[in-house]
C-alpha positions as CSV (number, residue, x, y, z in Angstrom):
1,X,-41.7,-203.5,-62.0
2,X,-41.6,-204.4,-65.6
3,X,-45.5,-204.4,-66.3
4,X,-47.3,-201.4,-65.1
5,X,-50.6,-202.8,-66.3
6,X,-50.3,-206.3,-64.7
7,X,-50.1,-207.8,-68.1
8,X,-48.1,-210.9,-68.9
9,X,-48.1,-209.9,-72.6
10,X,-46.3,-206.6,-71.6
11,X,-43.7,-208.6,-69.5
12,X,-43.1,-211.1,-72.3
13,X,-42.6,-208.3,-74.8
14,X,-39.8,-206.6,-72.7
15,X,-38.1,-210.0,-72.0
16,X,-38.5,-211.9,-75.2
17,X,-35.1,-211.1,-76.5
18,X,-33.5,-212.7,-73.5
19,X,-32.7,-216.4,-72.8
20,X,-35.0,-218.4,-70.6
21,X,-32.3,-218.2,-67.7
22,X,-32.1,-214.4,-68.0
23,X,-35.8,-214.0,-67.7
24,X,-36.2,-216.3,-64.7
25,X,-34.9,-213.9,-62.0
26,X,-36.9,-210.8,-63.2
27,X,-40.0,-213.0,-63.4
28,X,-39.7,-214.2,-59.8
29,X,-39.1,-210.7,-58.6
30,X,-42.2,-209.4,-60.7
31,X,-44.4,-212.3,-59.3
32,X,-43.3,-211.5,-55.7
33,X,-44.1,-207.8,-56.3
34,X,-47.5,-208.6,-57.8
35,X,-48.5,-210.8,-54.8
36,X,-47.4,-208.0,-52.4
37,X,-49.2,-205.3,-54.4
38,X,-52.6,-207.4,-54.4
39,X,-53.1,-206.4,-50.7
40,X,-52.6,-202.7,-51.5
41,X,-54.3,-202.5,-54.8
42,X,-57.8,-201.3,-55.9
43,X,-57.9,-204.2,-58.3
44,X,-56.5,-207.3,-56.5
45,X,-57.8,-209.7,-59.0
46,X,-55.6,-208.2,-61.8
47,X,-52.5,-208.5,-59.4
48,X,-53.4,-212.1,-58.6
49,X,-54.0,-213.1,-62.2
50,X,-50.7,-211.5,-63.2
51,X,-48.9,-213.3,-60.5
52,X,-50.4,-216.7,-61.6
53,X,-49.4,-216.2,-65.1
54,X,-45.9,-215.3,-64.1
55,X,-45.7,-218.4,-61.7
56,X,-46.7,-220.5,-64.5
57,X,-44.2,-219.0,-66.8
58,X,-41.5,-219.4,-64.3
59,X,-42.3,-223.1,-64.1
60,X,-41.9,-223.6,-67.7
61,X,-38.7,-221.6,-67.9
62,X,-37.1,-223.2,-64.9
63,X,-38.0,-226.9,-65.8
64,X,-38.4,-226.7,-69.6
65,X,-41.7,-228.5,-69.6
66,X,-44.1,-228.5,-72.4
67,X,-47.4,-226.6,-71.5
68,X,-50.6,-228.8,-71.4
69,X,-53.1,-225.9,-71.5
70,X,-53.1,-224.7,-75.2
71,X,-55.7,-221.9,-74.5
72,X,-53.8,-220.4,-71.5
73,X,-52.2,-217.1,-72.2
74,X,-48.9,-217.9,-70.3
75,X,-48.5,-221.3,-72.0
76,X,-49.0,-219.6,-75.6
77,X,-46.5,-216.9,-74.7
78,X,-44.0,-219.5,-73.4
79,X,-44.3,-221.6,-76.5
80,X,-44.0,-218.7,-78.8
81,X,-40.7,-217.2,-77.4
82,X,-38.9,-219.9,-75.3
83,X,-40.6,-223.3,-75.7
84,X,-40.0,-225.9,-78.3
85,X,-42.7,-227.8,-80.1
86,X,-41.0,-231.1,-79.2
87,X,-40.0,-232.9,-76.0
88,X,-36.7,-231.7,-74.4
89,X,-35.5,-235.2,-73.4
90,X,-34.9,-237.7,-76.2
91,X,-37.2,-240.8,-76.2
92,X,-34.9,-243.8,-76.6
93,X,-37.6,-245.9,-78.1
94,X,-38.8,-243.4,-80.8
95,X,-35.8,-241.0,-81.5
96,X,-32.7,-242.0,-83.3
97,X,-29.7,-242.7,-81.1
98,X,-27.5,-239.7,-80.2
99,X,-24.3,-241.6,-81.1
100,X,-23.4,-244.7,-83.0
101,X,-23.1,-246.9,-79.9
102,X,-26.7,-247.8,-79.8
103,X,-27.4,-248.6,-83.5
104,X,-28.4,-252.2,-82.8
105,X,-31.5,-251.1,-81.0
106,X,-33.0,-249.7,-84.1
């Protein structure tokens, strides 16, 4: 267990120096642990909230998507430590070509 207080901020603080792929496995394990502990805890809402934040973070780490909820804590933490402010896939209509072969399109 990485976060003793069921805090996504605490989890990210310990994992922020790692790459997104290195964070993925501990995040999945932590999320599963939080789900199991929700049934044994005095405060199941905190466990479930922590698990939801981790699952959202796992989705961003796994698929490198750009979050659409700017006010959500998991989205903000992902963008601050692993996300990029631009799209991961190049847009062939807007971005310059990656090589000289497609120069005639622009």
